C-alpha positions, -999 to 999 in steps of 0.1 A, spaced: -138 759 390 -100 762 385 -81 734 369 -63 726 402 -96 725 422 -112 704 395 -83 679 397 -86 677 434 -124 673 433 -122 645 407 -98 626 429 -121 631 459 -151 618 439 -130 587 429 -123 581 466 -160 585 474 -169 560 446 -143 534 458 -152 535 495 -164 502 509 -193 507 534 -203 487 564 -234 504 580 -223 540 588 -185 533 584 -164 531 553 -129 521 544 -107 515 513 -85 488 499 -50 499 489 -14 488 482 12 486 509 46 469 514 46 441 540 74 419 554 70 384 541 97 358 549 124 383 555 116 403 523 92 431 514 62 422 493 33 440 478 0 435 496 -35 447 486 -53 452 519 -77 473 540 -63 506 552 -53 511 588 -67 541 607 -38 566 607 -29 597 588 1 584 568 -14 555 550 -48 550 566 -84 562 568 -77 593 589 -55 607 561 -84 605 536 -106 622 562 -82 651 564 -81 655 527 -119 654 523 -123 677 553 -100 703 538 -117 700 504 -154 701 516 -155 739 522 -145 745 486 -170 723 470 -198 717 495 -204 683 480 -228 662 501 -211 630 490 -177 642 502 -193 651 535 -210 617 539 -178 599 530 -155 618 553 -179 612 582 -181 574 574 -143 573 572 -139 592 604 -161 567 622 -139 539 609 -107 557 619 -119 563 654 -128 527 658 -94 517 645 -77 541 669 -88 518 698 -68 490 683 -35 507 673 -3 488 681 16 501 711 45 512 689 21 536 671 8 553 703 33 583 700 31 587 662 12 617 648 12 602 613 5 566 623 -13 567 656 -43 580 675 -30 615 677 -34 619 639 -69 605 641 -77 631 668 -62 659 646 -83 647 616 -114 648 637 -107 683 649 -102 695 613 -133 677 601 -153 693 629 -140 728 620 -148 723 583 -183 710 590 -190 733 619 -196 703 641 -184 710 677 -188 674 690 -163 662 663 -139 689 676 -143 678 712 -139 641 703 -107 649 684 -93 669 713 -101 641 737 -83 616 715 -53 638 710 -51 645 747 -51 607 755 -22 602 730 -4 632 745 -7 617 780 15 588 770 51 592 783 78 598 756 98 568 745 134 568 732 124 542 706 101 567 689 117 601 684 114 611 647 87 630 628 69 599 614 71 576 644 73 598 675 80 629 695 93 652 667 61 648 647 38 651 677 54 683 692 43 708 665 7 694 664 5 696 701 17 733 701 -8 742 674 -37 726 691 -28 739 725 -27 775 711 -59 772 691 -79 757 720 -62 771 751 -51 736 762 -22 738 787 -21 700 790 -12 697 754 16 723 757 29 706 788 30 673 768 49 690 740 75 702 765 79 667 779 86 654 744 110 682 737 130 675 768 131 638 760 145 646 726 173 667 742 181 639 767 182 613 739 206 632 717 240 617 709 263 647 714 295 644 694 321 667 679 301 666 646 269 678 663 238 662 679 221 632 663 195 606 672 190 569 668 156 566 651 158 533 633 171 505 656 182 483 627 202 511 611 235 518 630 241 552 616 221 583 628 200 595 599 197 628 581 165 643 567 130 653 577 109 622 583 134 600 602 164 622 607 180 652 623 162 678 602 128 668 615 140 668 651 157 702 646 123 716 633 104 702 663 129 716 688 128 750 671 90 751 672 91 743 709 118 769 715 96 796 698 68 786 721 88 784 754 120 803 750 141 775 765 176 781 752 187 744 751 159 737 726 175 763 702 209 748 708 196 713 700 181 725 667 213 742 656 234 712 667 212 689 646 219 712 616 256 710 623 255 672 624 238 671 590 262 696 575 291 673 585 277 647 561 273 669 530 283 653 497 306 669 472 277 675 448 260 696 476 233 672 486 228 649 516 233 611 517 208 585 527 225 567 555 201 537 557 222 515 535 244 489 552 271 482 544 277 518 534 282 520 496 305 544 480 295 569 468 267 572 492 232 572 477 209 601 481 171 608 476 152 639 467 121 636 488 102 649 518 111 618 537 148 617 529 169 643 511 169 679 500 132 688 499 126 678 535 158 693 547 149 725 529 115 725 547 133 724 580 159 750 571 132 774 559 113 771 591 145 775 613 153 807 594 118 820 602 120 810 639 157 815 648 169 841 623 201 840 603 224 812 616 255 796 601 246 773 573 208 777 572 206 800 542 233 781 524 216 747 530 182 762 519 197 774 487 211 739 480 178 723 488 159 747 465 183 741 436 181 703 441 143 703 444 136 726 414 160 705 393 143 673 404 108 685 396 119 696 361 131 660 354 112 628 344 126 612 375 109 639 396 76 631 380 78 593 384 54 596 414 31 624 425 27 612 461 35 634 491 61 612 509 86 607 481 70 622 449 63 655 431 35 665 454 57 664 485 87 680 468 66 708 455 57 717 491 91 732 497 87 755 467 52 766 478 63 775 513 95 791 502 77 812 475 56 828 503 84 830 529 110 844 506 86 864 484 99 845 453 69 837 432 89 819 406 93 790 430 55 786 430 56 786 392 80 757 393 56 737 415 27 746 392 47 735 362 50 700 377 12 701 385 3 709 350 24 679 338 3 658 361 -30 672 347 -19 666 311 -7 631 317 -33 617 342 -62 640 349 -70 647 312 -63 612 300 -78 592 328 -47 571 333 -39 560 368 -19 584 389 16 572 398 16 567 436 42 559 462 42 521 466 69 512 440 59 487 415 22 488 424 -8 508 412 -30 536 425 -36 535 463 -61 558 481 -41 571 512 -26 604 521 12 602 521 15 575 494 -16 579 473 -45 596 458 -57 616 488 -22 632 490 -22 640 453 -56 656 457 -43 675 487 -14 688 466 -37 702 440 -59 717 467 -29 734 482 -22 749 447 -57 762 445 -62 774 481 -27 786 490 -24 796 527 -61 787 533 -51 750 529 -24 743 555 6 720 548 3 685 562 40 678 556 51 705 580 26 714 607 31 751 615 16 761 648 -9 790 647 4 824 657 -13 848 681 -22 871 651 -37 842 632 -58 831 662 -71 867 665 -82 866 629 -102 834 632 -114 827 668 -128 793 676 -159 788 697 -156 785 735 -178 754 733 -153 736 711 -124 745 733 -141 735 765 
């Protein structure tokens, strides 16, 4: 077993050990940030059901690991967690109904992937039904970005529609794309979107800003050929380029009142790594366009520098830690045929093995000021996923940028008609 797979496997076994069972269902306790009296406070609580910080995210990690280890405990735990996530999906808040990362669509996606990993067609069908129910909800201008709404849902819908021949899911993706175009604020600086009602400025970046929406529009353009989708993607890039800082990075516009100089992050959620993920995919889908290659080069420099620093290793989580930042380098290494980028990601991973895997010290997770937490985007499941990505390469798809399957890929690995029906 490789060191990367061994690290991922040990994290999975820790998750199995810590699962709390009630009959055939299991869940976990973990850290989160909750609003208390107008301020944010740490809370130790049961996980929700979603992908981002809930049980479905742990299901997805364990499902992607199971074919590599065939551990019966992993299989039992992921099935128990999936039962819990499906029960939780019935009680999601209305504001989560359109979120791939926090709502029922992500639970459906996790069920589909678990069914494929375990060769269990009923799980696949159940997941498709849940995803289809989420897709049937009308788009909502309050929920537009990758984490909370349409931009995160569109690529997952395209991917699932292609893999299973589901026209209803493709039609839903088109509805969401057209809603994004209609909701765009079109200015001389480019197109932007209001994604956080309490933040007056329109954000940059992947998780909540223009880059993530540009990516979703480009994926839908590649699937449909509608020119306005391509225009929207490129106009979103133009908006972000109008906010570049002198040190060739991108500001975090959430702060009010706006400080000077503007702060910036280096993370999948906000900053260069996530913006780089979007620019890399736009280059693949749209070809050479003004600013894309230049922005990607800036993002790669900022991300490699960050991962080589102590600051970059302060957390290993996917959302705003080394695991997520390394995703840009892994995808760029393949797309640009630059293996040294993968070596940079591996160097950060070896630091994690030396500091935490070999010593048994707690992994630094994504809830600042708290300890280990089990979930996917902020915690152990995501760190395990990062090491599994390093071990499995393209056989373990990115969860930070869903890339719809191509016709060639579908021909290489056909799915059963029973699962698609």
